[in-house]
C-alpha positions as CSV (number, residue, x, y, z in Angstrom):
1,M,0.0,0.0,0.0
2,D,1.3,3.5,-0.8
3,Y,1.0,6.6,1.3
4,D,-2.2,7.9,-0.3
5,S,-3.9,4.6,0.1
6,L,-2.8,4.4,3.8
7,K,-4.1,7.9,4.5
8,K,-7.6,6.8,3.6
9,E,-7.7,4.3,6.4
10,N,-8.8,5.3,9.8
11,K,-6.5,5.0,12.8
12,P,-7.8,1.7,14.2
13,K,-7.5,0.2,10.7
14,L,-3.9,1.3,10.5
15,I,-3.1,-0.3,13.8
16,E,-4.8,-3.5,12.6
17,I,-2.6,-3.4,9.4
18,C,0.5,-3.2,11.6
19,R,-0.6,-6.1,13.7
20,D,-1.8,-8.3,10.8
21,K,1.4,-7.8,8.8
22,E,3.5,-7.9,12.0
23,L,5.0,-4.6,11.0
24,K,7.2,-2.6,13.3
25,I,7.3,1.2,12.9
26,T,10.5,0.9,10.8
27,G,11.2,0.6,7.1
28,N,9.4,2.5,4.3
29,K,5.8,1.4,5.0
30,G,6.3,1.7,8.8
31,V,7.5,5.3,8.3
32,L,4.4,6.1,6.2
33,I,2.1,4.7,8.9
34,E,4.0,6.6,11.6
35,R,3.6,9.8,9.6
36,I,-0.2,9.3,9.5
37,L,-0.6,8.2,13.1
38,N,1.6,11.1,14.2
39,P,1.4,13.9,11.6
40,S,3.0,16.5,13.9
41,Q,6.2,14.5,13.7
42,G,6.6,13.6,10.0
43,D,3.9,15.2,7.8
44,K,5.0,18.8,8.2
45,K,7.4,20.4,5.9
46,K,10.7,21.4,7.5
47,A,10.8,25.2,7.8
48,T,13.4,27.2,6.0
49,Q,15.4,30.0,7.6
50,N,13.2,32.4,5.5
51,D,10.0,30.9,7.1
52,L,11.5,31.2,10.6
53,W,12.7,34.8,10.1
54,K,9.3,35.9,8.6
55,H,7.7,34.5,11.8
56,I,10.4,36.2,14.1
57,L,10.0,39.6,12.4
58,E,6.2,39.4,12.5
59,Q,6.1,38.3,16.1
60,N,8.5,41.1,17.2
61,K,6.5,43.7,15.1
62,Y,9.4,44.7,13.0
63,K,8.3,47.2,10.3
64,G,11.5,47.9,8.5
65,E,13.2,50.2,11.0
66,D,17.0,50.9,10.9
67,N,18.9,50.1,14.1
68,F,16.3,47.7,15.6
69,N,17.2,45.8,18.8
70,L,16.4,42.1,18.9
71,S,17.4,39.9,21.8
72,A,18.0,36.1,22.0
73,K,15.0,35.9,24.3
74,D,12.9,37.7,21.6
75,I,13.9,35.0,19.1
76,K,13.4,32.0,21.4
77,K,10.0,33.1,22.5
78,C,8.7,32.9,18.9
79,S,8.7,29.1,19.3
80,S,5.6,29.4,21.5
81,T,3.6,30.8,18.5
82,W,5.1,28.5,15.9
83,S,3.0,25.6,14.7
84,G,6.0,23.5,13.6
85,E,9.0,22.1,15.4
86,K,9.8,24.2,18.4
87,N,13.5,23.6,18.6
88,Q,14.4,25.6,15.4
89,F,14.7,29.0,17.1
90,E,18.3,28.9,18.2
91,P,19.6,32.5,18.0
92,R,23.2,31.7,17.3
93,L,22.4,29.5,14.3
94,L,19.8,31.9,12.9
95,C,21.9,35.0,13.4
96,Y,25.1,33.7,11.9
97,Q,24.9,35.0,8.4
98,G,28.4,34.9,7.0
99,H,27.6,35.7,3.3
100,F,25.1,38.0,1.7
101,E,24.1,35.3,-0.8
102,E,23.0,33.1,2.1
103,L,20.7,35.7,3.7
104,P,17.0,34.7,4.0
105,E,14.9,36.2,1.2
106,I,13.0,38.4,3.6
107,F,16.3,40.1,4.6
108,K,17.1,40.8,0.9
109,E,13.6,42.1,0.2
110,M,13.7,44.4,3.2
111,G,17.3,45.4,2.7
112,I,18.4,44.4,6.2
113,C,21.3,42.7,8.0
114,I,21.8,41.4,11.5
115,F,24.9,41.3,13.8
116,S,25.7,40.8,17.5
117,I,26.5,43.8,19.6
118,K,26.4,42.1,23.0
119,N,26.0,38.5,24.4
120,G,22.3,37.8,23.7
121,L,21.6,41.0,21.9
122,Y,21.5,41.7,18.1
123,I,20.9,44.7,15.9
124,I,18.9,44.7,12.7
125,T,20.4,47.4,10.4
126,K,19.8,48.7,6.9
127,Q,23.6,49.4,6.7
128,N,25.6,47.1,4.5
129,I,27.9,44.7,6.5
130,Y,29.1,42.6,3.6
131,E,32.1,42.9,1.3
132,V,31.6,41.8,-2.3
133,L,34.5,39.6,-3.5
134,K,35.6,41.1,-6.8
135,Y,37.1,38.5,-9.2
136,K,39.4,39.6,-12.0
137,E,42.1,38.1,-14.2
138,V,45.4,38.1,-12.3
139,P,48.6,36.1,-12.9
140,L,48.4,32.5,-11.5
141,N,51.4,31.8,-9.2
142,M,52.5,28.2,-9.0
143,L,53.6,26.9,-5.6
144,K,55.6,24.0,-4.3
145,R,54.4,22.4,-1.2
146,D,56.8,21.9,1.7
147,N,57.2,18.1,1.6
148,T,59.5,17.9,4.6
149,S,56.6,17.5,7.0
150,L,54.6,14.3,7.6
151,V,51.6,16.2,8.9
152,L,51.3,19.2,6.7
153,R,49.6,17.4,3.9
154,M,47.0,15.8,6.2
155,G,43.5,17.2,6.1
156,N,41.6,19.5,3.7
157,S,40.3,22.2,6.1
158,E,40.8,25.9,5.9
159,T,43.5,25.7,8.5
160,S,45.3,23.0,6.5
161,L,45.1,25.2,3.4
162,I,46.5,28.2,5.3
163,D,49.3,26.1,6.8
164,N,50.4,24.9,3.4
165,L,50.4,28.5,2.1
166,R,52.5,29.6,5.1
167,Y,55.1,27.0,4.6
168,S,55.3,27.7,0.9
169,G,56.4,31.2,1.7
170,V,53.3,33.1,0.5
171,F,52.7,35.3,3.5
172,E,56.4,36.3,3.8
173,S,56.5,37.3,0.2
174,S,56.4,40.9,-1.1
175,N,52.7,40.5,-1.8
176,F,52.0,40.5,1.9
177,M,54.3,40.9,4.9
178,N,57.5,41.2,2.9
179,E,59.6,39.9,5.8
180,S,60.1,36.8,7.9
181,I,57.3,35.6,10.3
182,N,58.6,35.7,13.9
183,H,55.5,34.4,15.7
184,E,52.6,32.2,14.6
185,G,49.7,30.3,16.2
186,L,48.5,33.6,17.7
187,L,45.0,34.4,18.8
188,M,43.9,30.8,18.6
189,G,40.5,29.9,20.0
190,R,37.7,32.3,21.1
191,H,38.2,35.9,22.0
192,Y,35.9,38.7,23.1
193,C,36.0,42.3,22.0
194,S,34.5,45.6,23.2
195,F,34.7,48.9,21.4
196,D,32.7,51.7,19.8
197,M,32.5,51.6,16.0
198,N,30.7,53.0,13.0
199,I,29.1,51.3,10.1
200,N,29.2,54.2,7.6
201,K,27.8,57.0,9.8
202,Q,25.8,54.8,12.2
203,Q,27.4,54.4,15.6
204,H,27.4,51.1,17.6
205,K,28.8,49.9,20.9
206,I,30.2,46.4,20.9
207,E,30.3,44.8,24.3
208,G,31.9,41.4,24.8
209,V,31.2,40.0,21.4
210,Q,32.9,36.7,20.5
211,F,35.2,36.3,17.5
212,E,37.6,33.8,16.2
213,T,40.5,34.0,13.7
214,D,41.7,31.2,11.4
215,K,45.3,32.4,11.6
216,C,47.3,35.3,12.9
217,Y,51.1,35.9,12.2
218,E,53.5,38.5,13.4
219,S,56.8,39.8,11.9
220,D,59.0,42.7,12.9
221,N,56.7,45.3,11.4
222,C,53.4,43.6,10.5
223,I,50.6,41.6,11.9
224,M,48.6,39.5,9.5
225,V,45.0,38.3,10.2
226,I,43.5,35.6,8.0
227,E,40.0,34.3,7.3
228,G,39.9,31.2,5.1
229,K,37.1,29.3,3.3
230,S,37.4,26.1,1.3
231,V,34.3,26.1,-0.9
232,L,32.4,24.0,-3.5
233,K,31.3,27.1,-5.4
234,K,32.6,30.6,-5.8
235,L,31.8,32.8,-2.9
236,E,30.3,36.2,-3.7
237,S,30.8,38.0,-0.4
238,F,31.7,37.8,3.3
239,N,30.6,39.4,6.5
240,L,32.9,42.4,7.4
241,R,33.0,41.5,11.0
242,Q,35.0,38.3,10.1
243,L,38.0,40.6,9.5
244,Y,37.1,43.8,11.3
245,F,36.6,42.4,14.8
246,P,40.1,40.7,15.0
247,F,41.6,43.7,13.2
248,R,40.0,46.1,15.7
249,Y,40.9,44.0,18.7
250,I,44.6,43.9,17.7
251,Y,44.7,47.6,16.8
252,D,43.3,48.6,20.2
253,K,45.6,46.3,22.1
254,T,48.7,47.4,20.2
255,N,47.8,51.0,19.7
256,G,48.4,50.6,16.0
257,K,52.2,50.1,16.5
258,K,52.4,47.6,13.6
259,K,50.8,47.5,10.2
260,I,47.8,45.1,10.2
261,I,47.2,43.2,7.0
262,C,43.9,41.4,6.6
263,A,43.4,38.5,4.1
264,F,40.4,36.6,3.0
265,I,41.2,33.3,1.3
266,T,39.1,30.9,-0.8
267,Q,40.0,27.7,-2.6
268,Y,37.8,26.7,-5.5
269,N,38.7,24.1,-8.2
270,D,42.3,24.0,-6.9
271,I,42.7,27.8,-7.5
272,I,43.5,29.7,-4.3
273,S,42.4,33.3,-4.3
274,I,43.7,35.7,-1.7
275,W,42.2,39.2,-1.2
276,K,44.3,41.6,0.7
277,Y,42.5,44.3,2.8
278,T,43.0,47.2,5.1
279,F,40.7,49.4,7.0
280,T,41.4,53.1,6.2
281,D,39.6,54.3,9.4
282,H,40.1,51.9,12.3
283,L,36.9,53.2,13.9
284,N,34.7,52.4,10.9
285,M,33.9,48.9,9.7
286,S,32.7,50.2,6.4
287,S,36.2,51.7,5.6
288,I,37.4,48.3,4.3
289,S,39.7,48.7,1.2
290,C,41.0,45.9,-1.1
291,T,44.6,46.5,-1.8
292,G,45.3,43.4,-3.9
293,L,44.0,40.1,-5.3
294,Y,46.5,37.2,-5.8
295,E,45.9,33.7,-7.1
296,Y,47.9,30.5,-6.5
297,K,47.9,26.8,-7.3
298,F,50.0,24.0,-5.9
299,S,52.0,22.2,-8.5
300,N,52.6,19.1,-6.4
């Protein structure tokens, strides 16, 4: 019997079918019967982030304002008025929006973005917080891997990619630090930052917001902060806070004593693209400026 045929049977008849055929609620037919007996568990379409955000904005009476406060509690309480699964309203998962192209459609339609300003507190803003990755034809630099290590070639994560670039001499080249790295493995793990900043002309106070860096290196005159992504398709953008928060944290702690180089790295179809950035105004996250694009490929 197929799903549509089973749906026509009443509940006692379904139980009888299970008994007569000695079916357990497993396997294809068992799953179909379970879906009919317990429609709240299986017959409902899983909500998309767009569905959830439409509900959150509606429940919090958001009408398109700029600079709108939204707390983690405001998001979680929306589960009480949601007819689907209740465990989908996890603020950290819903509010992590690393790329513009991944924004819920309702955000794109309303021209809004969201970011954390304090533990458990978010701001919905109409200011742009994404940097578009501009692709263009540049020379392809061939690299040789460092084959002296037994561990370096293990793994295919962003960290592994950055390690291989580091030991191939990329970051010490004239394209980036232009001198030897003295210290590495810096700023590993989670860190928390607090500062006043602008997004364009809009002011915000950041209080104890968590950030992480993929890698950080230091030389005599430079500090380099790196965010890396290994992707299955070309990225179109990234969230500015991924580079600005570690940049700003380091700038404030060092009083700007060394040049801070920021880099965003992607690998797609074996081509490694590295965008080099700076922030022309350390107080303004919108002041990001791309100072170079370089492409590499490992020959071995």
